C-alpha positions as CSV (number, residue, x, y, z in Angstrom):
1,X,-26.3,1.5,0.5
2,X,-23.0,-0.4,1.1
3,X,-23.2,-4.1,1.9
4,X,-21.4,-5.4,5.0
5,X,-18.7,-7.1,2.9
6,X,-18.1,-3.8,1.0
7,X,-17.7,-2.0,4.3
8,X,-15.2,-4.6,5.5
9,X,-13.3,-4.4,2.3
10,X,-13.0,-0.6,2.4
11,X,-11.9,-0.7,6.1
12,X,-9.3,-3.3,5.2
13,X,-8.0,-1.1,2.4
14,X,-7.3,1.6,4.9
15,X,-5.6,-0.9,7.3
16,X,-3.5,-2.2,4.4
17,X,-2.1,1.3,3.8
18,X,-1.4,1.8,7.5
19,X,0.3,-1.6,7.7
20,X,2.6,-0.8,4.7
21,X,3.7,2.4,6.4
22,X,4.6,0.5,9.6
23,X,6.7,-2.0,7.6
24,X,8.5,0.8,5.9
25,X,9.1,2.5,9.3
26,X,10.8,-0.6,10.6
27,X,12.8,-0.9,7.4
28,X,13.9,2.7,7.8
29,X,15.2,2.0,11.3
30,X,16.9,-1.2,10.3
31,X,18.3,-0.1,6.9
32,X,19.0,3.6,7.1
33,X,21.2,3.4,4.0
34,X,18.0,3.4,2.0
35,X,16.2,6.1,4.0
36,X,15.5,8.1,0.9
37,X,13.2,5.3,-0.3
38,X,11.7,4.5,3.1
39,X,10.9,8.1,3.9
40,X,9.2,8.6,0.6
41,X,7.1,5.4,1.0
42,X,6.2,6.2,4.6
43,X,4.9,9.6,3.7
44,X,3.0,8.4,0.7
45,X,1.5,5.4,2.5
46,X,0.2,7.8,5.1
47,X,-1.3,9.9,2.3
48,X,-2.8,6.7,0.8
49,X,-4.3,5.7,4.2
50,X,-5.9,9.1,4.5
51,X,-7.2,8.9,1.0
52,X,-8.6,5.3,1.6
53,X,-10.4,6.7,4.7
54,X,-11.8,9.5,2.6
55,X,-12.9,7.1,-0.2
56,X,-14.7,5.0,2.5
57,X,-16.4,8.1,3.7
58,X,-17.4,9.3,0.2
59,X,-18.7,5.8,-0.6
60,X,-20.6,5.6,2.6
61,X,-22.2,9.0,1.9
62,X,-23.1,8.0,-1.6
63,X,-20.6,10.4,-3.3
64,X,-18.6,7.4,-4.7
65,X,-19.5,4.0,-5.9
66,X,-17.3,1.0,-4.9
67,X,-17.6,-2.0,-7.2
68,X,-15.3,-4.4,-5.6
69,X,-15.3,-6.8,-8.6
70,X,-12.7,-9.5,-7.8
71,X,-11.4,-7.8,-4.7
72,X,-12.2,-9.9,-1.6
73,X,-11.8,-8.8,2.0
74,X,-10.1,-12.1,2.7
75,X,-7.4,-11.4,0.1
76,X,-6.7,-8.0,1.6
77,X,-6.6,-9.5,5.0
78,X,-4.1,-12.1,3.9
79,X,-1.8,-9.3,2.6
80,X,-2.2,-7.5,5.9
81,X,-1.3,-10.7,7.8
82,X,1.7,-11.1,5.5
83,X,2.8,-7.5,6.3
84,X,2.5,-8.2,10.0
85,X,4.8,-11.2,9.6
86,X,7.2,-9.1,7.6
87,X,7.1,-6.4,10.3
88,X,7.8,-8.9,13.1
89,X,10.6,-10.6,11.2
90,X,12.2,-7.2,10.4
91,X,12.0,-6.2,14.0
92,X,13.8,-9.4,14.9
93,X,16.5,-8.6,12.4
94,X,15.8,-11.5,10.1
95,X,16.2,-9.4,6.9
96,X,19.2,-8.0,5.0
97,X,18.8,-4.7,3.2
98,X,18.5,-6.5,-0.1
99,X,15.8,-8.8,1.3
100,X,13.9,-5.7,2.5
101,X,14.1,-4.1,-0.9
102,X,13.0,-7.4,-2.5
103,X,10.0,-7.6,-0.2
104,X,9.1,-4.0,-0.9
105,X,9.2,-4.7,-4.7
106,X,7.0,-7.8,-4.2
107,X,4.5,-6.0,-2.1
108,X,4.2,-2.9,-4.3
109,X,4.0,-5.0,-7.5
110,X,1.2,-7.1,-5.9
111,X,-0.7,-4.0,-5.0
112,X,-0.3,-2.6,-8.6
113,X,-1.6,-5.9,-9.9
114,X,-4.7,-5.7,-7.6
115,X,-5.5,-2.3,-9.1
116,X,-7.6,-1.4,-6.0
117,X,-8.3,2.1,-7.1
118,X,-9.9,1.2,-10.4
119,X,-12.9,-0.2,-8.4
120,X,-14.1,3.3,-7.4
121,X,-16.3,5.6,-9.4
122,X,-16.0,9.2,-8.0
123,X,-17.3,12.6,-9.0
124,X,-14.9,14.7,-11.0
125,X,-13.9,16.7,-8.0
126,X,-12.3,13.5,-6.4
127,X,-11.0,12.0,-9.6
128,X,-7.6,13.6,-9.1
129,X,-7.2,12.0,-5.6
130,X,-8.0,8.6,-7.1
131,X,-5.5,9.1,-9.9
132,X,-2.9,10.3,-7.5
133,X,-3.3,7.1,-5.4
134,X,-3.1,4.9,-8.4
135,X,-0.1,6.7,-9.8
136,X,1.5,6.6,-6.3
137,X,1.2,2.8,-6.1
138,X,2.8,2.4,-9.5
139,X,5.6,4.9,-8.5
140,X,6.3,2.9,-5.4
141,X,6.8,-0.2,-7.4
142,X,9.2,1.6,-9.8
143,X,11.1,3.3,-6.9
144,X,11.6,0.0,-5.1
145,X,12.7,-1.8,-8.3
146,X,15.2,1.0,-9.1
147,X,16.7,0.9,-5.6
148,X,16.9,-2.9,-5.7
149,X,18.6,-2.9,-9.1
150,X,21.1,-0.2,-7.9
151,X,21.8,-2.2,-4.7
152,X,22.3,-5.4,-6.7
153,X,24.9,-3.8,-8.9
154,X,26.9,-2.7,-5.8
155,X,27.1,-6.2,-4.3
């Protein structure tokens, strides 16, 4: 049976993925010159949000085990709060394209470091979904870094 703090953590993991997608949607509107990156991230963050919801469901049903280890709900909430601030600042036009790319790198690298998906133990039939989410997070960090490096060379 899941403990209350585990339920909260799992729900926040879903909210985190949704919040990321929202930030990238705003970046897409504000910085269309990097739409290839934003559109990829938006699509994949939606997939991650769906998968986070499915992981929550599987864990709730006892088909997955969530060992949160060092992951704390408060830490995830602070990332979500940061993303809301980024979203608001981007909507106000406070960022340049380079700053948006830099923030994207920072966010994605933070998520890779947190290694959220390693805290789940799932049956073999769901192992691919978990692997895809983990690889997707690492891919996001690489894509953002590549775009930032390319843009830095053009300046």
